[in-house]
C-alpha positions in Angstrom: -11.0 3.3 -1.2 -10.9 0.1 0.9 -9.1 -2.7 -0.9 -7.4 -1.7 -4.1 -9.3 -2.7 -7.3 -6.3 -3.1 -9.6 -6.7 -6.3 -11.5 -10.0 -7.2 -9.9 -12.6 -8.4 -12.3 -16.0 -6.7 -11.6 -19.0 -9.0 -11.2 -21.2 -6.5 -13.2 -23.5 -9.2 -14.5 -24.2 -10.9 -11.1 -26.1 -8.4 -9.0 -28.0 -11.0 -7.0 -24.8 -12.9 -6.1 -23.0 -9.6 -5.2 -26.0 -8.5 -3.0 -26.0 -11.9 -1.2 -22.2 -11.7 -0.6 -22.5 -8.2 0.9 -25.4 -9.3 3.1 -23.2 -12.3 4.2 -20.4 -9.8 5.1 -22.8 -7.9 7.3 -24.0 -11.1 8.9 -20.4 -12.1 9.6 -19.6 -8.7 11.1 -22.6 -8.9 13.4 -21.6 -12.4 14.5 -18.1 -11.1 15.3 -19.4 -8.2 17.3 -21.8 -10.4 19.3 -19.1 -13.1 19.7 -16.4 -10.9 21.2 -14.0 -11.2 18.3 -12.7 -7.7 18.8 -10.3 -8.4 21.7 -7.0 -6.9 22.5 -8.2 -3.4 21.7 -5.6 -0.6 21.6 -6.5 3.1 21.6 -4.7 4.2 18.5 -5.1 7.1 16.2 -3.8 7.7 12.6 -3.9 10.3 9.9 -4.0 10.5 6.1 -3.2 13.8 4.4 -3.7 14.8 0.8 -1.1 17.2 -0.6 -1.1 19.4 -3.7 1.8 19.8 -6.1 2.5 23.3 -7.2 5.2 25.2 -9.1 7.2 28.1 -7.6 4.5 30.5 -8.8 1.7 28.6 -7.1 0.3 26.9 -10.2 -0.7 23.2 -10.2 1.9 20.6 -11.4 0.5 17.4 -12.9 3.5 15.3 -12.2 2.6 13.0 -9.2 4.1 9.9 -11.1 7.5 11.7 -11.3 7.3 12.9 -7.7 6.5 9.5 -6.3 9.2 7.9 -8.3 11.7 10.5 -7.2 11.0 10.3 -3.4 10.5 6.5 -3.3 8.5 6.7 0.0 6.0 3.9 0.7 3.9 6.3 2.9 3.4 8.6 -0.1 0.9 7.4 -2.7 -1.2 8.5 -5.7 -4.4 10.5 -5.1 -7.2 11.2 -7.6 -5.7 14.1 -9.6 -2.3 14.1 -11.1 -1.6 17.2 -9.1 -2.1 15.4 -5.8 -0.5 12.8 -3.6 -1.5 11.2 -0.3 0.5 10.7 2.9 -0.4 7.8 5.2 0.9 8.0 8.7 1.1 4.9 11.0 -1.2 4.4 14.0 0.0 6.0 17.2 -1.0 6.0 20.9 -2.0 9.4 22.2 -0.7 8.5 25.6 2.8 8.0 24.2 3.4 11.3 22.5 1.3 10.5 19.5 0.4 14.1 18.6 4.1 15.2 18.6 4.9 12.2 16.4 2.1 13.1 13.9 3.4 16.7 13.7 7.0 15.6 13.2 6.1 13.1 10.5 3.9 15.6 8.7 6.8 18.1 8.8 9.2 15.6 7.4 6.9 14.7 4.5 6.2 18.4 3.6 9.9 19.0 3.7 10.7 16.1 1.4 13.8 17.1 -0.6 14.7 16.4 -4.2 11.6 18.0 -5.8 13.3 21.2 -6.9 14.5 19.5 -10.1 10.9 18.7 -10.9 9.8 22.3 -10.3 7.5 21.1 -7.5 6.7 22.2 -4.0 4.2 20.5 -1.7 1.2 22.4 -0.4 -1.3 21.3 2.2 -4.5 23.2 1.2 -8.2 22.1 0.9 -9.1 23.3 -2.6 -6.0 24.5 -4.6 -7.0 28.1 -5.5 -5.1 28.1 -8.8 -6.8 25.1 -10.3 -8.4 25.7 -13.7 -11.0 23.7 -15.6 -8.2 22.1 -17.6 -7.0 20.2 -14.5 -10.5 18.9 -13.8 -11.0 16.5 -16.7 -10.9 12.7 -16.9 -7.5 12.7 -18.7 -6.0 14.4 -15.7 -6.7 11.6 -13.3 -3.8 9.8 -11.7 -2.3 6.8 -13.5 -3.6 3.9 -11.3 -6.4 2.2 -13.3 -8.7 2.2 -10.3 -9.3 5.9 -10.6 -10.3 5.7 -14.3 -12.5 2.7 -13.5 -14.2 4.5 -10.6 -14.8 7.6 -12.7 -16.3 5.4 -15.5 -18.6 3.6 -13.1 -19.8 6.8 -11.4 -20.6 8.4 -14.8 -22.5 5.3 -15.8 -24.5 5.3 -12.5 -25.7 8.8 -12.9 -26.2 8.6 -16.7 -23.9 11.5 -17.6 -21.8 14.3 -16.2 -22.5 16.1 -12.9 -23.5 19.7 -12.6 -21.7 21.4 -9.7 -23.5 24.5 -8.4 -22.2 26.3 -5.3 -23.6 29.7 -4.2 -21.5 31.4 -1.6 -19.9 34.9 -1.5 -19.7 34.4 -5.3 -21.4 31.7 -7.4 -19.9 28.9 -9.5 -21.6 26.5 -11.8 -19.8 24.0 -14.1 -20.2 20.5 -15.6 -17.7 17.7 -15.0 -17.4 14.1 -15.9 -14.4 13.6 -13.7 -13.8 12.8 -10.0 -10.6 14.9 -10.1 -12.2 18.0 -8.5 -12.6 16.1 -5.2 -10.4 18.3 -2.9 -7.5 17.6 -0.5 -8.6 16.3 2.9 -7.1 15.3 6.3 -8.6 12.0 7.5 -8.3 11.2 11.2 -8.6 7.6 12.3 -9.7 6.5 15.7 -9.7 2.8 16.7 -12.6 2.0 19.0 -14.1 -1.2 20.6 -17.6 -2.3 19.4 -19.3 -1.5 22.7 -18.1 2.1 22.5 -18.4 2.5 18.8 -21.9 4.2 18.9 -20.8 6.7 21.5 -17.7 7.8 19.7 -19.4 7.8 16.3 -22.3 10.0 17.5 -19.8 12.2 19.2 -17.9 12.7 16.0 -21.1 13.5 14.2 -22.0 16.1 16.9 -18.7 18.0 16.7 -18.3 18.0 12.9 -19.5 21.6 12.7 -17.0 22.8 15.3 -14.2 21.1 13.5 -15.0 23.0 10.3 -15.4 26.3 12.1 -11.9 26.2 13.4 -10.2 24.4 10.5 -11.8 25.8 7.3 -9.2 26.2 4.6 -11.0 26.0 1.2 -12.5 29.3 0.2 -11.7 29.3 -3.6 -12.6 27.0 -6.5 -12.0 27.8 -10.2 -11.4 31.5 -9.4 -14.5 32.1 -7.3 -14.7 32.8 -3.6 -17.4 30.5 -2.3 -17.7 28.9 1.2 -15.1 29.0 3.9 -14.9 25.2 3.4 -15.9 24.8 -0.3 -14.7 21.2 -0.1 -18.0 20.1 1.6 -20.4 21.0 -1.2 -17.9 20.2 -3.9 -17.3 16.6 -2.7 -21.0 16.1 -2.1 -21.9 17.1 -5.6 -18.9 15.6 -7.6 -19.2 12.2 -5.9 -23.0 12.0 -6.2 -23.9 9.1 -8.5 -27.7 9.4 -8.1 -29.7 10.1 -11.3 -32.5 12.6 -10.7 -35.2 10.0 -10.2 -33.3 8.5 -7.2 -32.7 11.9 -5.7 -36.4 12.6 -5.9 -37.1 9.1 -4.4 -34.9 10.0 -1.4 -32.0 7.6 -2.0 -29.1 8.7 0.2 -26.1 10.3 -1.5 -22.6 8.7 -1.3 -21.2 11.8 0.5 -23.1 13.0 3.5 -23.2 13.2 7.3 -26.1 10.8 7.7 -29.7 11.2 8.8 -29.7 9.8 12.4 -27.8 9.0 15.5 -26.6 5.3 15.5 -26.7 2.4 17.9 -23.6 0.5 16.7 -21.3 -0.4 13.8 -23.4 -3.1 12.3 -26.3 -0.7 11.7 -24.0 1.5 9.7 -22.6 -1.2 7.5 -26.1 -2.7 7.0 -27.4 0.7 5.9 -24.6 1.0 3.4 -25.4 -2.4 1.9 -29.2 -1.9 1.8 -29.4 1.7 0.7 -26.4 2.4 -1.6 -25.8 0.4 -4.8 -22.2 -1.0 -5.2 -20.1 0.9 -7.7 -17.4 -1.8 -7.9 -19.2 -5.1 -7.5 -16.8 -8.0 -6.8 -16.9 -11.6 -5.8 -13.8 -13.1 -4.2 -13.1 -16.7 -3.3 -13.5 -16.0 0.4 -16.9 -17.1 1.9 -17.1 -14.8 5.0 -19.5 -17.1 6.9 -17.4 -20.3 6.2 -14.3 -18.4 7.2 -15.9 -17.4 10.5 -17.0 -21.0 11.2 -13.4 -22.1 10.6 -12.3 -19.8 13.4 -10.6 -17.1 11.2 -11.4 -13.4 10.9 -12.8 -12.9 7.4 -11.4 -10.0 5.4 -14.9 -9.0 4.1 -13.3 -7.8 0.9 -16.6 -7.0 -0.8 -17.9 -5.0 2.1 -14.7 -3.0 2.5 -14.5 -2.2 -1.2 -18.1 -1.1 -1.2 -17.7 1.0 1.9 -14.7 2.6 0.3 -17.0 4.1 -2.3 -19.4 5.6 0.3 -17.8 8.8 1.6 -19.6 9.6 4.8 -18.0 12.5 6.6 -17.5 10.1 9.4 -17.0 6.7 7.9 -17.0 3.3 9.8 -14.1 1.1 8.9 -13.6 -2.7 9.4 -10.0 -4.0 8.9 -7.9 -7.0 9.8 -4.3 -6.8 11.0 -2.2 -9.8 12.1 -5.3 -12.0 11.7 -7.3 -9.9 14.2 -10.2 -7.7 13.3 -10.7 -4.2 14.5 -13.1 -1.2 14.0 -12.2 2.4 13.6 -13.9 5.7 12.7 -12.5 7.7 9.8 -13.2 11.4 10.3 -13.1 13.1 6.8 -14.4 16.5 7.8 -11.2 18.5 7.8 -9.3 20.0 4.8 -5.6 19.6 4.4 -3.3 22.2 5.9 -2.2 24.8 6.4 0.9 23.5 8.4 2.0 20.4 10.2 1.4 22.2 13.5 -2.1 23.4 12.5 -3.0 19.8 11.4 -1.7 18.3 14.6 -3.7 21.0 16.5 -6.8 20.1 14.6 -6.3 16.4 15.4 -5.8 17.2 19.1 -9.0 19.2 19.2 -10.9 16.4 17.5 -9.5 13.5 19.5 -9.9 15.3 22.8 -13.4 16.7 22.1 -14.7 13.3 20.8 -13.5 11.5 23.9 -15.0 14.1 26.3 -18.4 14.0 24.5 -18.4 10.2 24.2 -17.6 9.9 28.0 -20.2 12.4 29.1 -22.8 11.1 31.6 -25.6 12.7 29.6 -25.1 11.9 25.9 -25.3 15.0 23.8 -27.3 13.1 21.1 -29.9 12.0 23.6 -31.2 15.6 23.8 -30.2 17.0 20.4 -32.0 16.4 17.1 -29.6 15.0 14.4 -30.9 17.7 12.0 -29.1 20.3 14.1 -25.7 18.5 13.7 -26.3 18.4 9.9 -27.3 22.1 10.0 -24.2 23.0 11.9 -21.9 21.2 9.5 -23.2 23.3 6.6 -23.3 26.5 8.6 -19.6 26.1 9.6 -18.6 25.1 6.0 -20.2 28.3 4.7 -19.2 30.8 7.4 -16.3 29.2 9.4 -15.8 31.0 12.7 -18.7 33.3 11.8 -21.2 30.4 12.2 -23.5 29.9 15.2 -23.5 26.3 16.4 -26.0 24.4 18.6 -24.9 23.5 22.1 -27.2 22.2 24.8 -30.3 23.6 23.0 -28.9 27.1 22.3 -27.2 28.6 19.2 -23.8 30.0 20.3 -21.3 31.8 18.0 -18.4 29.5 17.2 -16.0 32.2 18.2 -17.4 32.0 21.8 -18.4 28.4 22.0 -14.9 27.1 21.1 -12.9 28.9 23.8 -15.5 28.9 26.5 -16.8 25.3 26.2 -15.2 23.1 23.6 -11.5 23.7 24.3 -11.9 22.9 28.0 -13.8 19.7 27.0 -11.0 18.8 24.5 -8.4 19.2 27.3 -10.4 16.9 29.5 -10.6 14.4 26.7 -6.9 14.4 25.9 -6.2 13.9 29.7 -8.5 10.8 29.5 -6.5 9.5 26.6 -3.3 10.0 28.6 -1.9 12.7 26.4 1.1 14.4 28.1 0.0 17.8 29.5 2.8 19.6 27.6 1.4 18.2 24.3 -2.2 18.9 25.2 -1.4 22.6 25.9 0.8 23.0 22.9 -1.8 21.9 20.4 -4.9 23.2 22.0 -3.3 26.6 22.4 -2.9 26.8 18.6 -6.6 26.4 18.2 -7.3 28.9 20.9 -5.0 31.5 19.2 -6.6 30.8 15.8 -10.0 31.6 17.3 -8.7 34.6 19.3 -7.2 36.3 16.2 -10.0 35.1 13.9 -7.5 33.8 11.4 -8.1 30.4 9.9 -6.5 29.3 6.7 -9.6 30.3 4.8 -9.8 33.8 6.3 -6.1 34.4 5.6 -6.5 33.4 2.0 -9.5 35.6 1.3 -7.9 38.6 3.1 -4.7 38.3 1.0 -6.6 38.0 -2.3 -8.9 40.9 -1.5 -5.9 43.1 -0.6 -4.0 42.1 -3.8 -7.0 43.0 -5.9 -7.9 46.2 -4.1 -4.5 47.7 -3.4 -2.1 46.0 -5.9 -4.6 46.1 -8.8 -4.1 42.4 -9.6 -6.9 40.5 -11.4 -8.4 37.5 -9.7 -6.2 34.9 -11.3 -3.0 36.8 -10.6 -4.0 37.4 -7.0 -4.8 33.7 -6.5 -1.3 32.8 -7.9 0.4 35.3 -5.7 -1.6 34.3 -2.6 -0.8 30.6 -3.2 2.9 31.4 -3.6 2.9 33.2 -0.3 0.8 30.5 1.4 3.4 27.8 0.4 6.3 30.1 1.6 4.6 30.7 5.0 3.6 27.0 5.4 7.2 25.9 4.9 8.4 28.1 7.8 6.3 25.9 10.1 4.6 28.8 11.8 0.9 28.2 12.4 -1.6 30.1 10.3 -2.7 32.5 13.1 0.9 33.8 13.2 1.1 34.5 9.4 1.4 38.2 8.7 -1.7 40.1 7.8 -1.8 41.2 4.2 
């Protein structure tokens, strides 16, 4: 969520001053881009993964305070719900075995010991199938005060609770005044130089549907089978702060893909400031323009905090490390899980495909309407590998487009990053096999639940608990989801 808000006094009664500060932040960013401040660029990638806490029977355990105290790992932190934690992996170079490192660090985190005494196992899954409405209330938010503050501000902005309505294979409708339903995600970070930002950002937007088609892992919510990646409509609705009059007026939501291809990073940050009201208005002592004039990179605290409450599926990020500014793209499309190998394979597919599309002589976005990228995102979220995706002006089934076109492109992109060939082939072959067998995490989950209901006679809740228990067992073997036994 950008800079943390613990202990920060909100400037609620100073809207004009907050607006001017945010505009000054954008002005400072534009000056840094134009002035060549982003020097010494390194092609690095990173990953954040949200994990669920479950008991041996697959039910949620609301004990993240106790889990974090027990493991004592600085790379594991609180997440929104008391049944979730977040793993933050350090930046790596793809050319130096970065994918293998991501996988090994994910495996080490999921294998964290010492949790048996708490009756907890870690699960990497998009929407935890065994969640009930009792886990999705305000009093089930994590203990850090920033989550309660954020929930309070969001409720005030929309003047009441939000109505979630998702129609998929089944239909779900419920009211909530909490942000706890936001589901577990895998965020992929790619550091890029300003002159290449637009190409990489547009490429990430263009391939979002393909990412979801091969990585869907969230078919259930509150006992209903909905979309293959239910996380998409869930997050877009739960985190929407617009009252109805602003929806009708066309104000953009806080969670969305966007509405156009972009020309650079400043355009994105400027749009966020102009079009989205700040939820957590702050005024720190730093004057970004004075800081810039003094020859130091400003931290742009207000802009970073505001940006952290605008959850674009591909989010621009400004940060400062060691006194030097940098830009990166945070890709938030993918769900968590199922296994470390699956998540590393999803990362390889994304990083390779984005590089190849960004490097293409004929930019994909130059001949493709943005509306098609948005359409493909929702088609893939609904249908997974059953979706048809636009490519070069034609709709192609994802099950054919991925192996015939996108995987070869991803291989070329990983080569361009300098990824060792053995790693390239290891991870892309996982995606290829997943498509070949037609078994994503979402498809495995729904197949198991249907079989448990039809052949074992279990009701839906019992079937979901048993499926989740098996999911955790299979995931802890390390075998990728395409190798999991058919129900």
